[in-house]
N, C-alpha and C positions, 0 to 999 in steps of 0.2 A: 296462721295458727301456730301456737307454740304448746309445747308439752314439757313435763318435768318429771322428776323422780316419783312424786306423790300420785301421778296419774297411774290408771290401770291400763292394761293392753285391751281389755273389753270396752272400756268408755272410749278409748281412742278409735278402736275399730269401728264403733257405732257411729262416731262423729264422722270419720273419714268416709264411711259407706254413704251417709247421708248427703255428702257432698258430691261423691262420684256417682250416685244414681239421680243426680239432678235431670230435670227435664232439659235444661241447658246448662252443659257443663262449664266450669271455668276453663281458661285456656291455659293457667298456670296455677299450680299449687305450691305455696312457700310454706315450710314447715320448719320451725325453729326449734331445736332440741336444747333446752335451757339447762345444760348441765348433764351429767351421767343419768341414763334411765335404764329400767330393768330389760330382761331379756324378752318379756311378754309384749312390751312396746316395740322392741327392735324387730321382733318377728312380724308385727303387724305393718310396720313401716316398709319393711323389706317387700312384703307382699303387694302393698299399694304402689310401691314404686315401679312395679311391673305392670300395672293396671294401666292399659291404654285409654280408658275413658277420659281421663285427663291427660293430655299429652306430655306435659312436663310437670314433674315434681321437683321442686329446688329444695334441697336439704342443707340446712344451715346449723352447724353444731357449734355450741359454746362450750368451752372446757370446763366451766363450772357455772353454776346457777347465777343468773344477775337479775331476776325479777321480770315481770311482765312487761313493764314500761322500756326497759333496755332490749329485751328479746323482740319486742315490736318494732323498735327502730332498726335493729340489725335486720329484721325481716323485710322491713320496708325499703331498704337499700337493694333488695333483690326484686322487688316487684317491677313488672315491666309493662302492665297494662294500664289503659286510661282510668280503670276503676279499681280500687282495691276493697275487697270484701273481707269482713272480720269474721272469724269462727273460734270458739272455745273448744278445747280437746274432750270435752265431756258433755257437750251440748248436741242437739239434733236439729237439723234442718228440715223444714217442709219440702216436698219434692220439687216445688215450683219456686222456692224462694228465689234463686238467682234469676230465673225469667222474669218474675214480677219486678224485682227491684232494678235489674237491667233496664227493662222496658220502660219503666217509669223515668229512670235517669236519662235514657236517650230521648224521650219525648219531652222532658221539661229541662231544657238546658240551663234554665235559672235556678235549678236546684242543685246543690254541691253534696249534701249529706242525708242519706235516706236510711231509715230504720223501719222497724215493724213492732207490733205488739208481740207478746210472748207468753208461753205457758211455763210456769215452773212446777216441775215434778219432782217427787221425793222417791228414793229407791225403797224406803221403808214402808211404803203403801200410804203414807199420808195423803189426803186430798191435794190434788193439783190446784193451782191458783192461776189466774189469767192477770197479766201485768199490762195495763192499758196506758196510753199516753195522748196528749193532744196531737192533732194531726198537722195543722197548719204552722208555718215558720214562726209567726207572731206568737202564737198560743205556746209552741214549744219553748221558746226563749223566756217568755214570761214565767212558766213553769220551772224552767232551769234555775231560776233565781231562788227557788225555795228547795228543790231537790232534784236529784238526777233521774229524770223520765226516760231517757234514751237508753235501750238494751244495746250493750257494747257489742255482743256476739251477733246482732241483727244488723250490724252497720255495712252499708256500701257508700263509700265515699270517692270523690275525684281525687286521684292519685295526687294530683298537682296542689289541691287544697290542703291535704294531709301534709304535703312537703313544705307548703308555704309557711305553715304554722310551726315548723320544726319538729313534727311528730309528737311523741309523747314525752312527758317529763315525769321523772320519779321523786319529784320534790315533795308530794304529800302522800307518800305511802301508797296504800291502794285506791287512792283517788285518782288514778291516772287517766281513766277514761271520762270522768266528770270535768277535770281540769281541761282536757283536750276539747271537749264540746263547748265549754264556754270561751276558750280561745279561738275556736273556729268561728263562733257567733260574733265576737268582738272584732274579728278579722273581715266580717261582711259576708261570710258564707252562709248559705240558706239551707234549712232543714225541711224535711217533710217525713212524717210518720206514716206508713201504710197500716190502715186499721185492720189488720188481719194478722193471725198467728202465723208467722214463718219460721220461728225458732221455738224450740222447746228446751229450757233450761235445766239442767240437773242441779237439785239444791239439797240442803241437809241442814240439820240443827246446828252442826259444828260451825258451818258457814256463818250462820246468824250469830252465833256467839263471838266469833273471831272478829265481826264488824263493831266492835266495842271495846270499852277498857281505855285506860289513861292514854296510851300511846296513839290509838286511833282518834281519840277526842283532841289531842294535841294538834295533830295533822289537820283535822277538821277545822280547828280554830284558826290555824295559820292560813289555811285554804281560804276560809270566808274573809279574813282580814286582807288578803291579796285581792280577792274579788272587789272588796270595797275599795281599796287603792286603785285599782285599774278602772273604776267607775260602772263596773257591773251591778254592784249593790249600793243603795243609798243607806245612809246611816240607820234610819230606822229599821230597814231590812236586816241589817247586820246584826243589830241588838235583838231583834226577834228571832232570827234563825239562830243565833249563839246560845240564846236560852234553850230554845226547842232541842237543838243538837247536843247541848250539854246533858240534858236529862237523858235523850235517847242513848247516846254512846256510854253513859256511865251506869245506867241500870243493868239489871241481871241479864244473862244472855236469855232465859226463858221469856222474861217479859219483853225483850227486845223482839223476839219471834213473833209474839203476839201482836205487837204494833205493826211488824212487817205485813202479817196477815191481813190486819185492818185496811192497809193500803192496796190490797189485792182483792180480786173478785174470785170467790171459790167456783170451780168448775164441777157441776153436778153430773 
């Protein structure tokens, strides 16, 4: 997990508690502090460093913010286990997330990357949405050619696989997780998605608005061209996806939020 100045102590506390309260707790917690943070977060971190439910909290401080990809790579250097589990500082784990993902990984040695479905919830009271994804490896890889169907904060991955591909890259802005999944698939590592909500993802209108604009669009195009050059996409797929995402990234934030909602299932 990494946290940064814009996070709140309340969100961080909720996220950490959902990890510390797992039915099977992690052996180690690696928390990267990506630049200076406020006293509210510092107080939360100090309290959980004394919490023995997870025996080892490794705290890594970066003097200035370097972004998620770099923070994750620094954190990866400190991960000591066979498996690495990802979590965001404002999301919430289901109580049995670690147990279910770990049990699956240990009983399926051919699978390297495990994720789950998720629920997106809004602090403003807007209806929650369910984000689903294909389950089997082949179906996941087919879907990845068109969009990112893997929930980053639901990830459990074999640490050796993550290190084999060199961890994260900051080459394409906020697409570091999508880029990672494609490189893992091209390196021959296999995926499975557990068809159950194991993570609740905090969302907001502002997040939807940030996922657009000229800069995001340019990174998206460069990313897709790289996917074509590496053989992950063919020419027809490249053209179709470029047209679709050019419209998606350049429309207004409100329209973009509506399109996001169409790809999710409302939770009644």
